[in-house]
N, C-alpha and C positions, 0 to 999 in steps of 0.2 A: 502628418503635419498638424501641429496644434494651431488653434485660432484664437484671436483676441476679440471678444465681444465688448461692446461699449453701450452702456445705458446712460442717457443724458437727461438731466433735469435742469430747468431754468428757473431762476428766481430774481425778481427785480427788488433790490433793497429800497428802503424807505427814502434814503437820501439820493445817492448818485450811482449806485452800483447794481449790476446784475451778476449772478453767479451761474456759470455753466459747469455742470458736474458730470463726470463720467466715472462709473465703477467698472473697472476693466478686468476681465479674465483673459487668459492667454489664448489668442486666436489671431489669424492673419486674414487680410482682405484678399479675396480671389477676384480678379477682374471679371466683370460681367461681359456678356456678348455685346451689349450695347456700347461698351467702351472700346471694342476692337476697331482697328483701322479699317475704313471703308474700302471696298474694292472698286467701286464705281468712281470714275474721274469726276471731280467737282464736289465730292462728298466730304472732303477733308475739313472744310470750315464747319459743317454741321456736326461732324464727329468731335471737333474741338469744343463746340458749344455744349454738347451733351456731357463732355468731361468736366468743364469748369463751372457749369451751371450748379453743380452740386456743392461748389465752394462759395456760392453767394449766400452768406448767412447774415440776415438783417437783425439788428438789435433794436427793439422798440424802447425809446427813452421814456422818461417820466411824463413827457408831454404828448406821448403817443406818436412821435415822429420816428420813421424808420431810417436807420443808418447802417451801412455795410460795416460789419464787425471786422476791423483790421487793426494791426499795430501801427500807430503813427507817431509814437514817441520814442526817445532814446532807450535802448535796451541795456539793462544792468543785470547781467546773468551771474548767478552763483552755481558752481558745480561742486557738489559734495559727493565724491565717489573715490574710493581707493581700495583696490586697484580699479582702473577704468580704462580698459584697452581701447575704447573708441573715443577717448577724450579729444584727440586731434580731429577726428571726423565730426564730432558734435560741435566743437568750437568753430570749425570751418563752416559748417552749416549755419550756425548763428551769424557769423560774419557775412556770409553771402546773402542770407535772407534780410539782414539789416541793411546791407547795401541796396538790395532790390527794393526794400520799403522806403529807402531814402532817409534812414535814421542812423545815428551813431550807435556804437555798441562798446561794451567793456565787460571783462570778467572781473567781478568784484564781490565783496561781502557787504557793501554799503548800499542802502536804499534799493534792495534787490526787487526786480519786477519780473524776473524769469528764474525760477528756482528749480534746479535739477538735482535730485537726490537718489543715489543708488546705495541701498543699505538693507539690513535685515534685523528685525522685522520692520515693515513700514506701517504696521497697524497695531492697535491695542484693542483686540476684539474686533468689533465692527467700526471702530473709529480710527482716525489717523494716529500715528505715534506722536504724542505731544513733545517728546524729546527731540525728534527730527524737526518738528514744526518750529520749535523755538530756536533750533540750531541755525536756521536760515532767516531768523528775525521776523517771522510772521506773527501777526497779532492774535491775541486770545479771542477777539471778536470774530475774526475770520475762521479760527479753529472751530468755534461753536457752530458757525453757519455751515461749514463743510461737514462737520461731524453729523449733522442732522440729515444729510442728504442721501446717504446710502452706505452700503457695506464696504469696508476697506480691506477685507480679507482676501481679495483676489490676486494681489501681487503687483498691480499696476494702477496708478491713479493719475489722472490728468485733469487739471482744473484751470479755468480762466475766468477772471473778473473783467467786467466792462465798466467804463465810466459813462457819464451821462452823454458824452459825445460819440458813443459807439466805438470807442477805441479800446483795444486790449490794454488794461492797466496793470494786470498781474497774472502770470501763469505759473503753475506748479506742476512738476512732473516727478512722481515718486515711483521707483521701480525696485522690487525686492531682489536683492542680489542672489537669492537662492533660485531664482528662475534660471533657465538656460541662457547662455550668452546671446543667442539669436533673439530670444524673447525680450531680454533686457534692451537690446538694441532697437527692436521694433517699438517698444514702449517709449524709449527716450526720443527716438527720431520722430515718432508720431506726435509726442508732446511738444517738441520744439516747433514743428510745422504748425500745429494748432495754436501755439503761442503767438503766431503772427496772424491769426484769424482765418487760416486756411483749413479746409477739411472739417469745419465745425459741424456740418450736417451729415457727415459720413457715419455709418452705423458700425463699421468695422475698422480695425487698425491695420494699416498696410504692412506688408512684408518689406522691410527696408532693403533687403538684398535684391528685390525686384526693381529697385531704382526709385528715386524721389527728387532728383535734381530738377524735374519739370516744375516743381512747386516754387523754385527760385524764380523761374521765368514767369510763372503766374503772378507772383508777388510784384515783380517788376511791371507786368502789364497793368495790374490794378493801380499801382502808383502812377504810371504814365497816363492812364485814363482819367484819374482824378485831377491831375494837373491840366490835362487837355480840356475836360468838360468844366472843371471848377468845382471844388469841394462844397462851397456854399450853395452853388446852384443845384448840385446833386441833393444836398440835405433838404432843400426846399421842395423837392419832389416827393410824391408818394412812393411807396415801395415798388409798385408795378412799373412805374415810369423809370425809377432808378434802375431796376433790374434790366429793363429793356436797353437803357443807355449803356450800362456796363457790358451787357452781352454784345451789343453792336461794336463798341469800342475795343473790347478785349479780343473779340474775334478778328477784327482788322489787324490788331497788333500781332497776334499769334500767327496769322496767315502770312505775314510778311517775313517771318523767320526762315 
């Protein structure tokens, strides 16, 4: 079984953006023993906490304030892939994650903020293929920033930009169509989930066929907790206090399911 390794680099841009970069080779995430369901009664809540704590990725804005990195704005997704056997599955996932995050969504080529491309090649040496970059309407400035971050020759690239408010403002998923169908699926599904701010701190890409619907529920839990606690109140807290509040609230939400 091949695996997908992910190397992440983070950069805060001078004005309002940070770039999160992964250079991916084909590899799949193997569940660790700590993620296994507990046998002892009463251990379920702690097991849930161990699972979603890895998805609490905080973005530090230009003022040094910590904010949970999530998508909180309408999704405008472009899918450039033909043939693309999993198109219905991917569009369904985008719709369900958008609903869970409380934002609208559409498949469009205008003002794209979630770009999914399956083509070959996706790279020009160690840089992204400029032709594909322009095809989804991404700027030259973004291209130069991403090109400087790492090697594109691995077959899977997942990138997310954040704005100053700790929100996902743009996500890019490029998969080389010469990869195996399972590897393309893993790359695209992982990229869509990360495009909503989830799994940002994970080191490996999940095997999509092992299941990923739990991340829709997790997105719904984060949204519900931000409404319950108050987003401005959360943003006024330090990272440690925010983390504690999210863990407490999300644990309660998930334990009621």
